[in-house]
ROVOBA-437038 format. One record per residue (C-alpha): y, z, x. Coordinates in steps of 0.25 Angstrom, whole numbers, always signed. Layout:
% residues N
rec v=Y; w=Z; u=X
...
***
This chain:
% residues 169
rec v=+0; w=+1; u=+0
rec v=+9; w=+4; u=+10
rec v=+7; w=-11; u=+17
rec v=+10; w=-17; u=+4
rec v=+23; w=-11; u=+4
rec v=+26; w=-15; u=+17
rec v=+23; w=-28; u=+13
rec v=+31; w=-29; u=+2
rec v=+43; w=-22; u=+9
rec v=+44; w=-32; u=+20
rec v=+43; w=-43; u=+9
rec v=+53; w=-37; u=+2
rec v=+63; w=-34; u=+16
rec v=+62; w=-50; u=+18
rec v=+64; w=-55; u=+3
rec v=+76; w=-47; u=-3
rec v=+86; w=-54; u=+4
rec v=+83; w=-65; u=-5
rec v=+86; w=-58; u=-17
rec v=+98; w=-61; u=-24
rec v=+100; w=-50; u=-36
rec v=+103; w=-39; u=-26
rec v=+115; w=-36; u=-18
rec v=+114; w=-37; u=-2
rec v=+116; w=-23; u=-3
rec v=+105; w=-20; u=-12
rec v=+96; w=-29; u=-3
rec v=+100; w=-21; u=+10
rec v=+94; w=-8; u=+4
rec v=+82; w=-16; u=-3
rec v=+78; w=-20; u=+10
rec v=+80; w=-6; u=+18
rec v=+72; w=+0; u=+7
rec v=+61; w=-11; u=+10
rec v=+62; w=-9; u=+24
rec v=+61; w=+8; u=+24
rec v=+49; w=+6; u=+14
rec v=+43; w=-3; u=+23
rec v=+45; w=+7; u=+35
rec v=+41; w=+19; u=+26
rec v=+27; w=+13; u=+23
rec v=+25; w=+10; u=+37
rec v=+30; w=+25; u=+40
rec v=+20; w=+31; u=+29
rec v=+8; w=+21; u=+36
rec v=+10; w=+26; u=+49
rec v=+11; w=+39; u=+45
rec v=-3; w=+39; u=+38
rec v=-9; w=+29; u=+48
rec v=-3; w=+29; u=+61
rec v=-2; w=+15; u=+67
rec v=+0; w=+5; u=+56
rec v=+1; w=-11; u=+56
rec v=+15; w=-14; u=+55
rec v=+16; w=-26; u=+48
rec v=+27; w=-38; u=+49
rec v=+39; w=-36; u=+43
rec v=+40; w=-48; u=+33
rec v=+29; w=-42; u=+27
rec v=+23; w=-56; u=+24
rec v=+9; w=-59; u=+28
rec v=-3; w=-69; u=+24
rec v=-13; w=-60; u=+17
rec v=-23; w=-71; u=+16
rec v=-23; w=-73; u=+30
rec v=-36; w=-67; u=+39
rec v=-36; w=-52; u=+42
rec v=-35; w=-57; u=+57
rec v=-22; w=-63; u=+55
rec v=-16; w=-51; u=+44
rec v=-19; w=-40; u=+55
rec v=-9; w=-32; u=+60
rec v=-12; w=-22; u=+71
rec v=-6; w=-7; u=+69
rec v=+6; w=-6; u=+75
rec v=+8; w=+7; u=+86
rec v=+12; w=+20; u=+80
rec v=+26; w=+17; u=+89
rec v=+26; w=+4; u=+82
rec v=+25; w=+10; u=+69
rec v=+37; w=+21; u=+70
rec v=+45; w=+11; u=+77
rec v=+44; w=+0; u=+64
rec v=+46; w=+12; u=+54
rec v=+58; w=+17; u=+62
rec v=+66; w=+5; u=+63
rec v=+62; w=+0; u=+50
rec v=+67; w=+13; u=+44
rec v=+80; w=+13; u=+54
rec v=+83; w=-2; u=+47
rec v=+81; w=+3; u=+33
rec v=+90; w=+14; u=+36
rec v=+101; w=+5; u=+39
rec v=+101; w=-2; u=+24
rec v=+98; w=+12; u=+16
rec v=+106; w=+19; u=+10
rec v=+110; w=+35; u=+12
rec v=+107; w=+38; u=-1
rec v=+101; w=+33; u=-16
rec v=+107; w=+36; u=-29
rec v=+96; w=+44; u=-38
rec v=+90; w=+31; u=-44
rec v=+87; w=+26; u=-29
rec v=+83; w=+39; u=-23
rec v=+69; w=+36; u=-20
rec v=+74; w=+22; u=-12
rec v=+74; w=+25; u=+4
rec v=+88; w=+29; u=+10
rec v=+93; w=+30; u=+25
rec v=+90; w=+44; u=+26
rec v=+74; w=+40; u=+22
rec v=+74; w=+29; u=+33
rec v=+80; w=+37; u=+45
rec v=+70; w=+50; u=+41
rec v=+58; w=+39; u=+40
rec v=+62; w=+33; u=+53
rec v=+64; w=+47; u=+60
rec v=+52; w=+53; u=+55
rec v=+44; w=+41; u=+61
rec v=+51; w=+43; u=+73
rec v=+47; w=+56; u=+75
rec v=+33; w=+55; u=+72
rec v=+31; w=+45; u=+83
rec v=+38; w=+55; u=+91
rec v=+30; w=+66; u=+89
rec v=+19; w=+70; u=+96
rec v=+8; w=+63; u=+85
rec v=+13; w=+50; u=+91
rec v=+22; w=+51; u=+103
rec v=+11; w=+51; u=+115
rec v=-2; w=+58; u=+106
rec v=-13; w=+55; u=+114
rec v=-22; w=+58; u=+104
rec v=-19; w=+44; u=+99
rec v=-24; w=+36; u=+111
rec v=-36; w=+30; u=+105
rec v=-28; w=+25; u=+92
rec v=-27; w=+10; u=+96
rec v=-27; w=-3; u=+87
rec v=-40; w=-11; u=+89
rec v=-33; w=-19; u=+101
rec v=-31; w=-5; u=+107
rec v=-17; w=-2; u=+108
rec v=-12; w=+12; u=+107
rec v=-7; w=+15; u=+93
rec v=-2; w=+27; u=+96
rec v=+8; w=+28; u=+109
rec v=+2; w=+37; u=+119
rec v=+15; w=+40; u=+127
rec v=+25; w=+51; u=+123
rec v=+39; w=+47; u=+122
rec v=+50; w=+55; u=+120
rec v=+59; w=+42; u=+115
rec v=+51; w=+45; u=+102
rec v=+56; w=+58; u=+101
rec v=+72; w=+52; u=+104
rec v=+68; w=+41; u=+93
rec v=+64; w=+49; u=+83
rec v=+77; w=+60; u=+87
rec v=+86; w=+47; u=+85
rec v=+80; w=+45; u=+71
rec v=+82; w=+57; u=+66
rec v=+95; w=+59; u=+70
rec v=+99; w=+45; u=+64
rec v=+91; w=+51; u=+51
rec v=+100; w=+64; u=+53
rec v=+113; w=+54; u=+55
rec v=+112; w=+44; u=+44
rec v=+108; w=+52; u=+33
***
C-alpha cells in the first residue's frame, strides 16, 4: 500500500502543472503536500523494514515488463535517509506554517521539518551510525546496507535539521 501511495504521489507531482482549474498557489501547495506524503511513506517503510528500494521519482514503470526489468535493489540506509531529508526540505519550502481548521489534517512546514530532523536523528544514532551488528546486512550483490563507520557529521546534520525546525516553526 505504501508503494502504491508513493507511485500516486509521484504521478500527481509530475502532472498537476497541467491543471487549468487551480490557481498557481494551490498547485504549489498541492505539489508540496504530495512530496511530503511520498517522503513520509518512505520514512514509515524505512522505520518498519530498514533499507528499502527508492523507486524513480517519475513513478512511471511498465508493470507488464519482466521482473528483471522492474527489479530495484534496496538503497542503503543512509541513501534512504538522505532522500527523505531532501524531499522533506523541498516540501517544507512550499508548505504553510499553519492550516485552518478545515485543513488541519494536511501537512505543514513544521511537519516536514520535524520528520526530516527525526530521520536524520535516527541515522546519527548508535543504531545506524557505525553499528557493526549490521555487518552481515547486505544486498544480494554484497553491498553493505548499513554503514559500518561512525560519523560525527551525521550528528551535525541532525542538529542542523533540528535547529531549522525550531527556527522556522
